[in-house]
NUSETI-401976 format. One record per residue: residue number from 1; residue in one letter; chain; y, z, x of N, C-alpha, C in turn. Coordinates in steps of 0.1 Angstrom, whole numbers. Example, Ala and Ser with C-alpha at 12.3 -4.5 7.8 and 13.67 -1.06 7.14 Angstrom:
REM residues 2
<rec nr="1" rest="a" kette="A" n_c2="-57" n_c3="78" n_c1="132" ca_c2="-45" ca_c3="78" ca_c1="123" c_c2="-33" c_c3="78" c_c1="132"/>
<rec nr="2" rest="s" kette="A" n_c2="-22" n_c3="71" n_c1="128" ca_c2="-11" ca_c3="71" ca_c1="137" c_c2="0" c_c3="79" c_c1="129"/>
//
This chain:
REM residues 141
<rec nr="1" rest="m" kette="A" n_c2="687" n_c3="884" n_c1="701" ca_c2="697" ca_c3="895" ca_c1="700" c_c2="688" c_c3="905" c_c1="711"/>
<rec nr="2" rest="f" kette="A" n_c2="677" n_c3="906" n_c1="713" ca_c2="671" ca_c3="916" ca_c1="719" c_c2="668" c_c3="910" c_c1="735"/>
<rec nr="3" rest="r" kette="A" n_c2="674" n_c3="914" n_c1="744" ca_c2="669" ca_c3="914" ca_c1="761" c_c2="659" c_c3="920" c_c1="763"/>
<rec nr="4" rest="q" kette="A" n_c2="654" n_c3="912" n_c1="769" ca_c2="641" ca_c3="922" ca_c1="776" c_c2="642" c_c3="925" c_c1="791"/>
<rec nr="5" rest="i" kette="A" n_c2="642" n_c3="938" n_c1="790" ca_c2="647" ca_c3="944" ca_c1="808" c_c2="630" c_c3="944" c_c1="817"/>
<rec nr="6" rest="t" kette="A" n_c2="621" n_c3="944" n_c1="811" ca_c2="610" ca_c3="949" ca_c1="816" c_c2="600" c_c3="943" c_c1="804"/>
<rec nr="7" rest="d" kette="A" n_c2="586" n_c3="947" n_c1="809" ca_c2="576" ca_c3="944" ca_c1="801" c_c2="574" c_c3="952" c_c1="789"/>
<rec nr="8" rest="t" kette="A" n_c2="581" n_c3="962" n_c1="789" ca_c2="579" ca_c3="973" ca_c1="779" c_c2="593" c_c3="975" c_c1="774"/>
<rec nr="9" rest="v" kette="A" n_c2="606" n_c3="972" n_c1="781" ca_c2="618" ca_c3="982" ca_c1="776" c_c2="627" c_c3="961" c_c1="774"/>
<rec nr="10" rest="f" kette="A" n_c2="634" n_c3="968" n_c1="764" ca_c2="641" ca_c3="956" ca_c1="756" c_c2="655" c_c3="964" c_c1="751"/>
<rec nr="11" rest="a" kette="A" n_c2="666" n_c3="958" n_c1="754" ca_c2="679" ca_c3="966" ca_c1="754" c_c2="688" c_c3="953" c_c1="738"/>
<rec nr="12" rest="s" kette="A" n_c2="701" n_c3="959" n_c1="730" ca_c2="702" ca_c3="953" ca_c1="728" c_c2="718" c_c3="958" c_c1="719"/>
<rec nr="13" rest="p" kette="A" n_c2="722" n_c3="948" n_c1="716" ca_c2="736" ca_c3="953" ca_c1="710" c_c2="733" c_c3="960" c_c1="693"/>
<rec nr="14" rest="q" kette="A" n_c2="741" n_c3="969" n_c1="688" ca_c2="741" ca_c3="975" ca_c1="674" c_c2="727" c_c3="964" c_c1="669"/>
<rec nr="15" rest="i" kette="A" n_c2="720" n_c3="972" n_c1="662" ca_c2="710" ca_c3="967" ca_c1="654" c_c2="711" c_c3="972" c_c1="640"/>
<rec nr="16" rest="d" kette="A" n_c2="707" n_c3="962" n_c1="627" ca_c2="710" ca_c3="965" ca_c1="613" c_c2="694" c_c3="971" c_c1="609"/>
<rec nr="17" rest="v" kette="A" n_c2="694" n_c3="971" n_c1="602" ca_c2="678" ca_c3="977" ca_c1="593" c_c2="670" c_c3="965" c_c1="593"/>
<rec nr="18" rest="a" kette="A" n_c2="674" n_c3="952" n_c1="593" ca_c2="663" ca_c3="942" ca_c1="593" c_c2="660" c_c3="937" c_c1="606"/>
<rec nr="19" rest="a" kette="A" n_c2="670" n_c3="943" n_c1="619" ca_c2="664" ca_c3="938" ca_c1="628" c_c2="649" c_c3="948" c_c1="632"/>
<rec nr="20" rest="i" kette="A" n_c2="646" n_c3="954" n_c1="624" ca_c2="632" ca_c3="968" ca_c1="626" c_c2="619" c_c3="958" c_c1="627"/>
<rec nr="21" rest="a" kette="A" n_c2="619" n_c3="950" n_c1="617" ca_c2="611" ca_c3="937" ca_c1="617" c_c2="606" c_c3="929" c_c1="627"/>
<rec nr="22" rest="e" kette="A" n_c2="618" n_c3="924" n_c1="631" ca_c2="615" ca_c3="918" ca_c1="646" c_c2="613" c_c3="927" c_c1="659"/>
<rec nr="23" rest="a" kette="A" n_c2="617" n_c3="940" n_c1="658" ca_c2="611" ca_c3="951" ca_c1="665" c_c2="599" c_c3="955" c_c1="667"/>
<rec nr="24" rest="k" kette="A" n_c2="594" n_c3="955" n_c1="657" ca_c2="581" ca_c3="957" ca_c1="651" c_c2="570" c_c3="944" c_c1="655"/>
<rec nr="25" rest="s" kette="A" n_c2="577" n_c3="931" n_c1="652" ca_c2="568" ca_c3="920" ca_c1="659" c_c2="564" c_c3="916" c_c1="674"/>
<rec nr="26" rest="l" kette="A" n_c2="575" n_c3="924" n_c1="682" ca_c2="572" ca_c3="925" ca_c1="692" c_c2="565" c_c3="938" c_c1="700"/>
<rec nr="27" rest="g" kette="A" n_c2="561" n_c3="940" n_c1="691" ca_c2="550" ca_c3="954" ca_c1="693" c_c2="557" c_c3="966" c_c1="697"/>
<rec nr="28" rest="v" kette="A" n_c2="572" n_c3="968" n_c1="694" ca_c2="579" ca_c3="980" ca_c1="696" c_c2="576" c_c3="992" c_c1="691"/>
<rec nr="29" rest="v" kette="A" n_c2="574" n_c3="1000" n_c1="696" ca_c2="569" ca_c3="1014" ca_c1="692" c_c2="582" c_c3="1027" c_c1="689"/>
<rec nr="30" rest="r" kette="A" n_c2="592" n_c3="1027" n_c1="697" ca_c2="600" ca_c3="1035" ca_c1="696" c_c2="615" c_c3="1029" c_c1="700"/>
<rec nr="31" rest="i" kette="A" n_c2="621" n_c3="1031" n_c1="689" ca_c2="636" ca_c3="1028" ca_c1="689" c_c2="648" c_c3="1042" c_c1="693"/>
<rec nr="32" rest="v" kette="A" n_c2="653" n_c3="1038" n_c1="705" ca_c2="665" ca_c3="1044" ca_c1="711" c_c2="676" c_c3="1045" c_c1="711"/>
<rec nr="33" rest="n" kette="A" n_c2="682" n_c3="1052" n_c1="702" ca_c2="698" ca_c3="1047" ca_c1="697" c_c2="701" c_c3="1054" c_c1="709"/>
<rec nr="34" rest="n" kette="A" n_c2="713" n_c3="1048" n_c1="714" ca_c2="722" ca_c3="1054" ca_c1="724" c_c2="739" c_c3="1055" c_c1="720"/>
<rec nr="35" rest="r" kette="A" n_c2="740" n_c3="1050" n_c1="708" ca_c2="754" ca_c3="1048" ca_c1="701" c_c2="756" c_c3="1061" c_c1="695"/>
<rec nr="36" rest="p" kette="A" n_c2="769" n_c3="1075" n_c1="699" ca_c2="771" ca_c3="1082" ca_c1="687" c_c2="775" c_c3="1077" c_c1="676"/>
<rec nr="37" rest="e" kette="A" n_c2="770" n_c3="1086" n_c1="665" ca_c2="773" ca_c3="1079" ca_c1="651" c_c2="795" c_c3="1080" c_c1="650"/>
<rec nr="38" rest="d" kette="A" n_c2="797" n_c3="1072" n_c1="642" ca_c2="812" ca_c3="1072" ca_c1="637" c_c2="818" c_c3="1060" c_c1="650"/>
<rec nr="39" rest="e" kette="A" n_c2="807" n_c3="1058" n_c1="658" ca_c2="823" ca_c3="1051" ca_c1="668" c_c2="828" c_c3="1039" c_c1="665"/>
<rec nr="40" rest="s" kette="A" n_c2="824" n_c3="1034" n_c1="656" ca_c2="831" ca_c3="1025" ca_c1="646" c_c2="827" c_c3="1020" c_c1="636"/>
<rec nr="41" rest="d" kette="A" n_c2="837" n_c3="1015" n_c1="626" ca_c2="835" ca_c3="1015" ca_c1="612" c_c2="821" c_c3="1009" c_c1="607"/>
<rec nr="42" rest="d" kette="A" n_c2="823" n_c3="996" n_c1="615" ca_c2="809" ca_c3="986" ca_c1="608" c_c2="797" c_c3="989" c_c1="616"/>
<rec nr="43" rest="q" kette="A" n_c2="794" n_c3="1001" n_c1="623" ca_c2="776" ca_c3="1004" ca_c1="627" c_c2="774" c_c3="1008" c_c1="616"/>
<rec nr="44" rest="v" kette="A" n_c2="761" n_c3="1004" n_c1="616" ca_c2="745" ca_c3="1008" ca_c1="611" c_c2="747" c_c3="1025" c_c1="612"/>
<rec nr="45" rest="p" kette="A" n_c2="746" n_c3="1035" n_c1="602" ca_c2="742" ca_c3="1051" ca_c1="609" c_c2="726" c_c3="1048" c_c1="614"/>
<rec nr="46" rest="g" kette="A" n_c2="728" n_c3="1057" n_c1="622" ca_c2="717" ca_c3="1061" ca_c1="629" c_c2="708" c_c3="1066" c_c1="619"/>
<rec nr="47" rest="a" kette="A" n_c2="707" n_c3="1072" n_c1="609" ca_c2="701" ca_c3="1076" ca_c1="602" c_c2="690" c_c3="1066" c_c1="591"/>
<rec nr="48" rest="a" kette="A" n_c2="700" n_c3="1058" n_c1="590" ca_c2="699" ca_c3="1044" ca_c1="581" c_c2="688" c_c3="1035" c_c1="592"/>
<rec nr="49" rest="i" kette="A" n_c2="688" n_c3="1037" n_c1="603" ca_c2="681" ca_c3="1029" ca_c1="614" c_c2="668" c_c3="1039" c_c1="615"/>
<rec nr="50" rest="e" kette="A" n_c2="669" n_c3="1052" n_c1="616" ca_c2="659" ca_c3="1060" ca_c1="616" c_c2="647" c_c3="1058" c_c1="608"/>
<rec nr="51" rest="a" kette="A" n_c2="652" n_c3="1056" n_c1="593" ca_c2="645" ca_c3="1055" ca_c1="584" c_c2="638" c_c3="1043" c_c1="581"/>
<rec nr="52" rest="a" kette="A" n_c2="645" n_c3="1030" n_c1="585" ca_c2="637" ca_c3="1021" ca_c1="586" c_c2="625" c_c3="1020" c_c1="600"/>
<rec nr="53" rest="a" kette="A" n_c2="628" n_c3="1023" n_c1="609" ca_c2="619" ca_c3="1026" ca_c1="617" c_c2="607" c_c3="1032" c_c1="615"/>
<rec nr="54" rest="r" kette="A" n_c2="614" n_c3="1047" n_c1="611" ca_c2="596" ca_c3="1052" ca_c1="609" c_c2="591" c_c3="1049" c_c1="594"/>
<rec nr="55" rest="a" kette="A" n_c2="595" n_c3="1040" n_c1="587" ca_c2="590" ca_c3="1036" ca_c1="576" c_c2="578" c_c3="1024" c_c1="580"/>
<rec nr="56" rest="a" kette="A" n_c2="587" n_c3="1015" n_c1="593" ca_c2="577" ca_c3="1007" ca_c1="596" c_c2="566" c_c3="1011" c_c1="605"/>
<rec nr="57" rest="g" kette="A" n_c2="563" n_c3="1026" n_c1="609" ca_c2="553" ca_c3="1029" ca_c1="617" c_c2="560" c_c3="1034" c_c1="633"/>
<rec nr="58" rest="m" kette="A" n_c2="576" n_c3="1029" n_c1="636" ca_c2="579" ca_c3="1033" ca_c1="648" c_c2="588" c_c3="1048" c_c1="651"/>
<rec nr="59" rest="d" kette="A" n_c2="589" n_c3="1052" n_c1="662" ca_c2="591" ca_c3="1064" ca_c1="665" c_c2="608" c_c3="1061" c_c1="666"/>
<rec nr="60" rest="y" kette="A" n_c2="615" n_c3="1073" n_c1="666" ca_c2="631" ca_c3="1065" ca_c1="664" c_c2="632" c_c3="1081" c_c1="674"/>
<rec nr="61" rest="v" kette="A" n_c2="645" n_c3="1078" n_c1="685" ca_c2="651" ca_c3="1090" ca_c1="692" c_c2="668" c_c3="1087" c_c1="694"/>
<rec nr="62" rest="a" kette="A" n_c2="674" n_c3="1095" n_c1="691" ca_c2="689" ca_c3="1093" ca_c1="694" c_c2="691" c_c3="1101" c_c1="709"/>
<rec nr="63" rest="i" kette="A" n_c2="695" n_c3="1094" n_c1="717" ca_c2="704" ca_c3="1098" ca_c1="728" c_c2="714" c_c3="1093" c_c1="725"/>
<rec nr="64" rest="p" kette="A" n_c2="729" n_c3="1099" n_c1="721" ca_c2="739" ca_c3="1092" ca_c1="723" c_c2="748" c_c3="1094" c_c1="732"/>
<rec nr="65" rest="v" kette="A" n_c2="755" n_c3="1081" n_c1="740" ca_c2="761" ca_c3="1083" ca_c1="751" c_c2="773" c_c3="1075" c_c1="747"/>
<rec nr="66" rest="t" kette="A" n_c2="785" n_c3="1085" n_c1="752" ca_c2="800" ca_c3="1077" ca_c1="746" c_c2="803" c_c3="1072" c_c1="757"/>
<rec nr="67" rest="h" kette="A" n_c2="817" n_c3="1069" n_c1="762" ca_c2="823" ca_c3="1064" ca_c1="770" c_c2="825" c_c3="1074" c_c1="782"/>
<rec nr="68" rest="a" kette="A" n_c2="822" n_c3="1085" n_c1="779" ca_c2="826" ca_c3="1095" ca_c1="786" c_c2="818" c_c3="1094" c_c1="800"/>
<rec nr="69" rest="g" kette="A" n_c2="806" n_c3="1086" n_c1="800" ca_c2="798" ca_c3="1091" ca_c1="809" c_c2="783" c_c3="1094" c_c1="810"/>
<rec nr="70" rest="f" kette="A" n_c2="774" n_c3="1097" n_c1="818" ca_c2="763" ca_c3="1097" ca_c1="817" c_c2="757" c_c3="1113" c_c1="823"/>
<rec nr="71" rest="s" kette="A" n_c2="751" n_c3="1123" n_c1="815" ca_c2="746" ca_c3="1133" ca_c1="817" c_c2="735" c_c3="1135" c_c1="824"/>
<rec nr="72" rest="q" kette="A" n_c2="729" n_c3="1143" n_c1="835" ca_c2="716" ca_c3="1148" ca_c1="837" c_c2="706" c_c3="1150" c_c1="824"/>
<rec nr="73" rest="g" kette="A" n_c2="707" n_c3="1156" n_c1="810" ca_c2="699" ca_c3="1158" ca_c1="799" c_c2="701" c_c3="1144" c_c1="799"/>
<rec nr="74" rest="q" kette="A" n_c2="709" n_c3="1137" n_c1="790" ca_c2="706" ca_c3="1123" ca_c1="788" c_c2="700" c_c3="1114" c_c1="800"/>
<rec nr="75" rest="v" kette="A" n_c2="698" n_c3="1113" n_c1="810" ca_c2="687" ca_c3="1107" ca_c1="818" c_c2="676" c_c3="1110" c_c1="820"/>
<rec nr="76" rest="d" kette="A" n_c2="676" n_c3="1126" n_c1="820" ca_c2="662" ca_c3="1128" ca_c1="814" c_c2="654" c_c3="1130" c_c1="798"/>
<rec nr="77" rest="a" kette="A" n_c2="664" n_c3="1127" n_c1="789" ca_c2="658" ca_c3="1119" ca_c1="774" c_c2="653" c_c3="1109" c_c1="777"/>
<rec nr="78" rest="m" kette="A" n_c2="664" n_c3="1101" n_c1="784" ca_c2="662" ca_c3="1086" ca_c1="782" c_c2="644" c_c3="1084" c_c1="790"/>
<rec nr="79" rest="l" kette="A" n_c2="643" n_c3="1091" n_c1="805" ca_c2="631" ca_c3="1088" ca_c1="807" c_c2="617" c_c3="1094" c_c1="802"/>
<rec nr="80" rest="d" kette="A" n_c2="620" n_c3="1103" n_c1="794" ca_c2="611" ca_c3="1106" ca_c1="783" c_c2="610" c_c3="1096" c_c1="771"/>
<rec nr="81" rest="a" kette="A" n_c2="622" n_c3="1094" n_c1="767" ca_c2="618" ca_c3="1083" ca_c1="754" c_c2="614" c_c3="1066" c_c1="761"/>
<rec nr="82" rest="l" kette="A" n_c2="611" n_c3="1065" n_c1="774" ca_c2="607" ca_c3="1056" ca_c1="778" c_c2="590" c_c3="1054" c_c1="783"/>
<rec nr="83" rest="d" kette="A" n_c2="586" n_c3="1069" n_c1="779" ca_c2="569" ca_c3="1073" ca_c1="780" c_c2="565" c_c3="1070" c_c1="770"/>
<rec nr="84" rest="a" kette="A" n_c2="566" n_c3="1061" n_c1="767" ca_c2="559" ca_c3="1055" ca_c1="751" c_c2="546" c_c3="1044" c_c1="754"/>
<rec nr="85" rest="d" kette="A" n_c2="538" n_c3="1048" n_c1="746" ca_c2="528" ca_c3="1035" ca_c1="740" c_c2="527" c_c3="1024" c_c1="736"/>
<rec nr="86" rest="g" kette="A" n_c2="538" n_c3="1017" n_c1="746" ca_c2="543" ca_c3="1007" ca_c1="740" c_c2="556" c_c3="1002" c_c1="742"/>
<rec nr="87" rest="p" kette="A" n_c2="562" n_c3="986" n_c1="741" ca_c2="576" ca_c3="988" ca_c1="745" c_c2="588" c_c3="997" c_c1="735"/>
<rec nr="88" rest="v" kette="A" n_c2="599" n_c3="996" n_c1="743" ca_c2="606" ca_c3="1006" ca_c1="737" c_c2="619" c_c3="997" c_c1="737"/>
<rec nr="89" rest="l" kette="A" n_c2="625" n_c3="999" n_c1="722" ca_c2="640" ca_c3="989" ca_c1="722" c_c2="653" c_c3="1000" c_c1="721"/>
<rec nr="90" rest="a" kette="A" n_c2="660" n_c3="997" n_c1="728" ca_c2="673" ca_c3="1009" ca_c1="733" c_c2="683" c_c3="999" c_c1="729"/>
<rec nr="91" rest="y" kette="A" n_c2="692" n_c3="1002" n_c1="721" ca_c2="704" ca_c3="1000" ca_c1="714" c_c2="718" c_c3="1008" c_c1="717"/>
<rec nr="92" rest="c" kette="A" n_c2="730" n_c3="1001" n_c1="717" ca_c2="739" ca_c3="1005" ca_c1="714" c_c2="750" c_c3="996" c_c1="715"/>
<rec nr="93" rest="r" kette="A" n_c2="768" n_c3="997" n_c1="714" ca_c2="773" ca_c3="990" ca_c1="710" c_c2="768" c_c3="975" c_c1="714"/>
<rec nr="94" rest="s" kette="A" n_c2="770" n_c3="971" n_c1="727" ca_c2="766" ca_c3="957" ca_c1="730" c_c2="753" c_c3="957" c_c1="739"/>
<rec nr="95" rest="g" kette="A" n_c2="747" n_c3="969" n_c1="742" ca_c2="734" ca_c3="968" ca_c1="749" c_c2="739" c_c3="976" c_c1="764"/>
<rec nr="96" rest="t" kette="A" n_c2="751" n_c3="978" n_c1="771" ca_c2="755" ca_c3="980" ca_c1="783" c_c2="750" c_c3="996" c_c1="786"/>
<rec nr="97" rest="r" kette="A" n_c2="756" n_c3="1002" n_c1="778" ca_c2="748" ca_c3="1019" ca_c1="779" c_c2="736" c_c3="1021" c_c1="777"/>
<rec nr="98" rest="s" kette="A" n_c2="730" n_c3="1014" n_c1="768" ca_c2="717" ca_c3="1018" ca_c1="771" c_c2="708" c_c3="1011" c_c1="782"/>
<rec nr="99" rest="t" kette="A" n_c2="713" n_c3="1000" n_c1="789" ca_c2="707" ca_c3="995" ca_c1="803" c_c2="709" c_c3="1005" c_c1="813"/>
<rec nr="100" rest="l" kette="A" n_c2="724" n_c3="1010" n_c1="812" ca_c2="727" ca_c3="1016" ca_c1="823" c_c2="719" c_c3="1029" c_c1="823"/>
<rec nr="101" rest="l" kette="A" n_c2="714" n_c3="1036" n_c1="814" ca_c2="709" ca_c3="1044" ca_c1="808" c_c2="695" c_c3="1048" c_c1="814"/>
<rec nr="102" rest="w" kette="A" n_c2="693" n_c3="1033" n_c1="811" ca_c2="673" ca_c3="1030" ca_c1="815" c_c2="673" c_c3="1027" c_c1="830"/>
<rec nr="103" rest="a" kette="A" n_c2="687" n_c3="1026" n_c1="837" ca_c2="685" ca_c3="1023" ca_c1="852" c_c2="685" c_c3="1038" c_c1="858"/>
<rec nr="104" rest="l" kette="A" n_c2="697" n_c3="1046" n_c1="853" ca_c2="692" ca_c3="1059" ca_c1="856" c_c2="680" c_c3="1067" c_c1="855"/>
<rec nr="105" rest="a" kette="A" n_c2="677" n_c3="1061" n_c1="846" ca_c2="661" ca_c3="1068" ca_c1="844" c_c2="649" c_c3="1064" c_c1="851"/>
<rec nr="106" rest="r" kette="A" n_c2="654" n_c3="1052" n_c1="850" ca_c2="642" ca_c3="1046" ca_c1="863" c_c2="645" c_c3="1049" c_c1="876"/>
<rec nr="107" rest="a" kette="A" n_c2="658" n_c3="1051" n_c1="878" ca_c2="658" ca_c3="1054" ca_c1="895" c_c2="660" c_c3="1068" c_c1="899"/>
<rec nr="108" rest="k" kette="A" n_c2="661" n_c3="1077" n_c1="885" ca_c2="653" ca_c3="1091" ca_c1="890" c_c2="641" c_c3="1093" c_c1="889"/>
<rec nr="109" rest="a" kette="A" n_c2="630" n_c3="1082" n_c1="885" ca_c2="616" ca_c3="1081" ca_c1="883" c_c2="613" c_c3="1075" c_c1="897"/>
<rec nr="110" rest="g" kette="A" n_c2="621" n_c3="1072" n_c1="907" ca_c2="616" ca_c3="1063" ca_c1="920" c_c2="619" c_c3="1047" c_c1="921"/>
<rec nr="111" rest="d" kette="A" n_c2="620" n_c3="1040" n_c1="910" ca_c2="623" ca_c3="1029" ca_c1="911" c_c2="631" c_c3="1020" c_c1="922"/>
<rec nr="112" rest="n" kette="A" n_c2="629" n_c3="1011" n_c1="928" ca_c2="636" ca_c3="1005" ca_c1="938" c_c2="650" c_c3="1002" c_c1="932"/>
<rec nr="113" rest="p" kette="A" n_c2="663" n_c3="1006" n_c1="936" ca_c2="674" ca_c3="1002" ca_c1="929" c_c2="678" c_c3="991" c_c1="931"/>
<rec nr="114" rest="a" kette="A" n_c2="675" n_c3="981" n_c1="941" ca_c2="676" ca_c3="971" ca_c1="942" c_c2="667" c_c3="960" c_c1="928"/>
<rec nr="115" rest="a" kette="A" n_c2="655" n_c3="965" n_c1="928" ca_c2="646" ca_c3="961" ca_c1="917" c_c2="652" c_c3="962" c_c1="905"/>
<rec nr="116" rest="i" kette="A" n_c2="660" n_c3="976" n_c1="904" ca_c2="666" ca_c3="980" ca_c1="889" c_c2="679" c_c3="969" c_c1="883"/>
<rec nr="117" rest="a" kette="A" n_c2="684" n_c3="967" n_c1="899" ca_c2="699" ca_c3="960" ca_c1="896" c_c2="694" c_c3="945" c_c1="890"/>
<rec nr="118" rest="a" kette="A" n_c2="682" n_c3="940" n_c1="899" ca_c2="678" ca_c3="929" ca_c1="895" c_c2="671" c_c3="925" c_c1="880"/>
<rec nr="119" rest="k" kette="A" n_c2="663" n_c3="936" n_c1="878" ca_c2="660" ca_c3="934" ca_c1="858" c_c2="671" c_c3="934" c_c1="852"/>
<rec nr="120" rest="a" kette="A" n_c2="681" n_c3="944" n_c1="856" ca_c2="694" ca_c3="944" ca_c1="845" c_c2="698" c_c3="934" c_c1="847"/>
<rec nr="121" rest="a" kette="A" n_c2="704" n_c3="925" n_c1="858" ca_c2="708" ca_c3="915" ca_c1="860" c_c2="699" c_c3="906" c_c1="850"/>
<rec nr="122" rest="a" kette="A" n_c2="691" n_c3="901" n_c1="852" ca_c2="682" ca_c3="890" ca_c1="849" c_c2="683" c_c3="889" c_c1="834"/>
<rec nr="123" rest="a" kette="A" n_c2="685" n_c3="902" n_c1="825" ca_c2="689" ca_c3="904" ca_c1="813" c_c2="701" c_c3="903" c_c1="807"/>
<rec nr="124" rest="g" kette="A" n_c2="711" n_c3="900" n_c1="818" ca_c2="724" ca_c3="900" ca_c1="816" c_c2="735" c_c3="910" c_c1="817"/>
<rec nr="125" rest="y" kette="A" n_c2="728" n_c3="922" n_c1="825" ca_c2="736" ca_c3="933" ca_c1="821" c_c2="740" c_c3="938" c_c1="839"/>
<rec nr="126" rest="d" kette="A" n_c2="750" n_c3="944" n_c1="840" ca_c2="755" ca_c3="944" ca_c1="853" c_c2="756" c_c3="963" c_c1="857"/>
<rec nr="127" rest="v" kette="A" n_c2="747" n_c3="966" n_c1="868" ca_c2="746" ca_c3="977" ca_c1="867" c_c2="753" c_c3="982" c_c1="881"/>
<rec nr="128" rest="s" kette="A" n_c2="767" n_c3="977" n_c1="884" ca_c2="773" ca_c3="980" ca_c1="896" c_c2="784" c_c3="988" c_c1="896"/>
<rec nr="129" rest="p" kette="A" n_c2="784" n_c3="994" n_c1="883" ca_c2="793" ca_c3="1004" ca_c1="880" c_c2="788" c_c3="1020" c_c1="881"/>
<rec nr="130" rest="i" kette="A" n_c2="776" n_c3="1017" n_c1="886" ca_c2="768" ca_c3="1029" ca_c1="882" c_c2="758" c_c3="1031" c_c1="898"/>
<rec nr="131" rest="r" kette="A" n_c2="760" n_c3="1016" n_c1="905" ca_c2="751" ca_c3="1013" ca_c1="917" c_c2="746" c_c3="1029" c_c1="923"/>
<rec nr="132" rest="e" kette="A" n_c2="762" n_c3="1032" n_c1="931" ca_c2="761" ca_c3="1045" ca_c1="938" c_c2="753" c_c3="1054" c_c1="934"/>
<rec nr="133" rest="l" kette="A" n_c2="753" n_c3="1057" n_c1="919" ca_c2="748" ca_c3="1071" ca_c1="912" c_c2="730" c_c3="1063" c_c1="915"/>
<rec nr="134" rest="i" kette="A" n_c2="731" n_c3="1049" n_c1="909" ca_c2="714" ca_c3="1046" ca_c1="910" c_c2="710" c_c3="1051" c_c1="922"/>
<rec nr="135" rest="d" kette="A" n_c2="717" n_c3="1046" n_c1="936" ca_c2="707" ca_c3="1045" ca_c1="948" c_c2="709" c_c3="1064" c_c1="954"/>
<rec nr="136" rest="m" kette="A" n_c2="716" n_c3="1074" n_c1="944" ca_c2="715" ca_c3="1088" ca_c1="947" c_c2="704" c_c3="1093" c_c1="942"/>
<rec nr="137" rest="l" kette="A" n_c2="702" n_c3="1090" n_c1="926" ca_c2="691" ca_c3="1095" ca_c1="918" c_c2="677" c_c3="1090" c_c1="929"/>
<rec nr="138" rest="a" kette="A" n_c2="678" n_c3="1077" n_c1="930" ca_c2="663" ca_c3="1072" ca_c1="938" c_c2="662" c_c3="1080" c_c1="951"/>
<rec nr="139" rest="a" kette="A" n_c2="672" n_c3="1080" n_c1="957" ca_c2="669" ca_c3="1088" ca_c1="970" c_c2="668" c_c3="1104" c_c1="967"/>
<rec nr="140" rest="g" kette="A" n_c2="669" n_c3="1109" n_c1="958" ca_c2="671" ca_c3="1125" ca_c1="956" c_c2="656" c_c3="1131" c_c1="946"/>
<rec nr="141" rest="r" kette="A" n_c2="653" n_c3="1118" n_c1="943" ca_c2="641" ca_c3="1121" ca_c1="932" c_c2="637" c_c3="1135" c_c1="937"/>
//
């Protein structure tokens, strides 16, 4: 269920409370929820995921991303969330928004756009819809 993007970053479709144990077994120290509350009827509420994560000794951060796109504040918050003392698991409905936000954050940090795209692709995600923005962020950091 979790797709490994880097040694310390995983992306995933919507998780449930039971997935917290799997994340913990992988050494995950922070869960990042990129899904807005009430996006769909079948989604596990963020509060339930947060409670399970904290009970397991993990940090939890919510950076909701709608289909309207990404803001600078979200990119900055994701960059901060990725700065953890261990692996981070980010999730949304399919894992795509989490991966795209990861890509934007890493571009802002100065990572090579081609390397960002390759890591995302190896995990099964396509960053081409935001590739121009990745290039701009990497160039203008």
